[in-house]
C-alpha positions as CSV (number, residue, x, y, z in Angstrom):
1,M,4.7,30.9,-1.5
2,E,5.5,30.1,-5.1
3,N,8.2,27.7,-4.0
4,R,5.6,25.8,-1.9
5,L,3.2,25.6,-4.9
6,T,6.0,24.4,-7.2
7,A,7.2,21.8,-4.7
8,G,3.6,20.6,-4.3
9,R,3.1,20.3,-8.0
10,C,6.5,18.5,-8.3
11,V,5.4,16.0,-5.6
12,R,2.0,15.4,-7.2
13,T,3.6,14.9,-10.7
14,T,6.1,12.5,-9.2
15,I,3.3,10.6,-7.5
16,I,1.4,10.2,-10.8
17,A,4.5,9.2,-12.6
18,M,5.4,6.5,-10.0
19,F,1.8,5.2,-10.2
20,M,2.0,4.9,-14.0
21,M,5.5,3.4,-13.8
22,G,4.2,0.8,-11.4
23,F,1.8,-0.4,-14.1
24,G,4.6,-0.7,-16.6
25,C,7.1,-2.3,-14.2
26,F,4.8,-5.0,-13.1
27,G,3.4,-5.6,-16.6
28,I,-0.2,-5.2,-15.6
29,S,-3.2,-3.6,-17.3
30,A,-5.2,-0.8,-15.7
31,N,-8.1,-3.3,-15.2
32,A,-6.1,-5.8,-13.2
33,G,-6.2,-4.7,-9.6
34,E,-8.2,-2.9,-6.9
35,F,-8.1,0.9,-6.6
36,S,-9.0,2.3,-3.2
37,A,-9.3,5.8,-1.7
38,L,-7.4,6.4,1.6
39,L,-8.8,8.7,4.2
40,N,-6.0,9.7,6.7
41,G,-7.3,10.6,10.0
42,K,-5.6,9.6,13.2
43,A,-2.1,9.5,14.8
44,I,-1.5,8.3,18.3
45,H,1.7,9.5,19.8
46,L,3.1,6.9,22.1
47,D,5.3,9.2,24.1
48,T,5.1,12.8,25.2
49,Q,7.5,15.7,25.4
50,P,7.0,18.4,28.1
51,G,5.3,21.4,26.7
52,V,4.7,19.8,23.2
53,H,1.2,19.2,21.9
54,Y,1.1,17.1,18.7
55,N,-1.7,17.2,16.1
56,E,-3.3,13.8,16.2
57,S,-6.0,14.6,13.6
58,N,-3.9,13.9,10.5
59,W,-6.6,14.5,7.9
60,G,-5.8,14.0,4.3
61,V,-6.5,11.8,1.3
62,G,-4.7,9.4,-1.0
63,F,-5.0,6.2,-2.9
64,Q,-3.8,2.6,-2.8
65,Y,-3.7,0.3,-5.8
66,D,-3.5,-3.4,-4.8
67,M,-2.0,-5.2,-7.7
68,P,-2.9,-8.7,-8.6
69,A,-0.4,-11.3,-7.6
70,G,0.2,-14.9,-8.7
71,D,0.1,-16.0,-5.1
72,E,-3.2,-15.1,-3.3
73,K,-1.3,-14.8,0.0
74,W,0.8,-11.8,-1.1
75,V,-0.7,-8.4,-2.1
76,P,1.7,-6.0,-3.8
77,F,0.6,-2.4,-3.7
78,L,1.3,1.2,-4.7
79,T,0.2,4.1,-2.6
80,A,0.4,7.9,-2.4
81,S,-1.1,10.3,0.1
82,E,-1.0,13.8,1.6
83,F,-2.0,14.7,5.2
84,K,-1.6,17.1,8.0
85,D,1.3,15.9,10.1
86,S,1.9,16.1,13.8
87,N,3.0,19.7,13.5
88,K,-0.1,20.6,11.3
89,N,2.1,20.8,8.1
90,T,1.1,19.1,4.9
91,S,3.2,16.0,4.2
92,Y,3.3,13.9,1.1
93,Y,4.5,10.3,0.5
94,F,4.4,7.8,-2.3
95,G,5.7,4.2,-2.4
96,G,4.8,0.6,-2.5
97,G,5.2,-2.7,-0.7
98,F,3.9,-6.1,-0.1
99,L,1.4,-7.4,2.5
100,H,0.9,-11.1,3.5
101,R,-2.8,-11.8,3.5
102,T,-4.6,-14.1,6.0
103,S,-8.3,-14.6,5.2
104,F,-10.9,-15.5,7.8
105,E,-14.6,-15.1,8.5
106,W,-16.1,-13.1,11.3
107,G,-19.6,-14.6,11.6
108,N,-20.6,-14.7,8.0
109,T,-18.4,-11.8,6.9
110,P,-15.3,-12.6,4.9
111,M,-12.4,-10.6,6.3
112,H,-8.6,-10.3,5.9
113,F,-5.6,-9.4,8.0
114,D,-2.6,-8.2,6.1
115,A,0.9,-7.7,7.5
116,G,4.0,-6.5,5.6
117,G,5.8,-3.3,4.8
118,I,6.0,-0.2,2.7
119,V,9.0,1.5,1.1
120,F,8.4,5.2,0.3
121,L,9.6,8.6,-0.4
122,M,8.2,11.4,1.7
123,K,8.4,15.2,1.8
124,R,7.6,17.1,5.0
125,K,8.4,20.5,6.4
126,G,10.9,20.5,9.3
127,F,12.5,17.2,8.4
128,K,15.5,16.7,6.1
129,D,15.4,20.4,5.1
130,G,12.0,19.7,3.4
131,D,13.6,17.5,0.8
132,L,12.3,14.1,-0.3
133,F,13.7,11.3,2.0
134,P,13.3,7.5,1.8
135,G,11.7,5.3,4.5
136,V,10.7,1.8,5.2
137,L,7.9,1.0,7.7
138,P,5.8,-2.0,8.8
139,A,2.2,-1.9,7.8
140,V,-0.9,-3.9,8.7
141,S,-4.5,-3.8,7.4
142,L,-7.7,-5.4,8.8
143,G,-11.0,-5.4,7.0
144,T,-13.3,-6.6,4.3
145,S,-13.0,-6.5,0.5
146,R,-14.7,-3.1,0.6
147,V,-13.5,-1.3,3.7
148,A,-10.3,-1.8,5.8
149,L,-8.3,0.0,8.5
150,N,-4.6,0.5,7.6
151,M,-2.1,1.1,10.3
152,T,1.7,1.6,10.5
153,F,4.1,2.1,13.3
154,I,6.6,5.0,13.0
155,P,9.5,4.6,15.5
156,K,11.3,7.5,17.1
157,V,13.6,8.6,14.2
158,D,15.0,11.9,15.5
159,P,15.6,13.2,19.0
160,K,12.7,15.7,18.4
161,M,10.2,13.0,17.5
162,V,8.2,10.3,19.4
163,P,6.9,6.9,18.2
164,I,3.5,7.0,16.5
165,L,0.7,4.7,15.4
166,F,-0.8,6.1,12.1
167,F,-4.2,5.1,10.9
168,Q,-6.0,5.3,7.5
169,L,-9.4,4.2,6.3
170,K,-9.2,2.3,3.0
171,I,-12.3,2.3,0.9
172,T,-12.2,0.1,-2.2
173,L,-13.7,1.9,-5.2
174,G,-13.4,-1.0,-7.7
175,N,-11.3,-2.8,-10.1
176,F,-9.3,-0.6,-12.5
């Protein structure tokens, strides 16, 4: 039990450190970008295995910090989150990436569609002996300046796994 608590603290400390390093590496002030809460909630497993029932309610929380960019078409971001995975174990990740933004209006509502990718480190029980491992995934987001739906596709990465669509609700809290 103590090892799990220590590992959780280590991951949380690393997430905070990476977030703070992101500010320094990109030379931005804390007031320069948008800070959002992430509510993890849904995974859709695109394949099945006989006798296996996956958890598709991947509840958890996290954050996303969209950094300002010189080009309005590209949105660099940092993110970290924890959630219950397909096996009901708590998983953690932190990373960053870039999204290409396409703005449009739906009726009178300004909206955006973002597409790009995320590079991350993740820790989850039952994969890579519970050690941190790197990953790169595609990411898309559709929404308004206040609320958006994030989605990523996770391909089959191990004979025991199936491809997944993973969804998050992104709620912008403000400029920080």
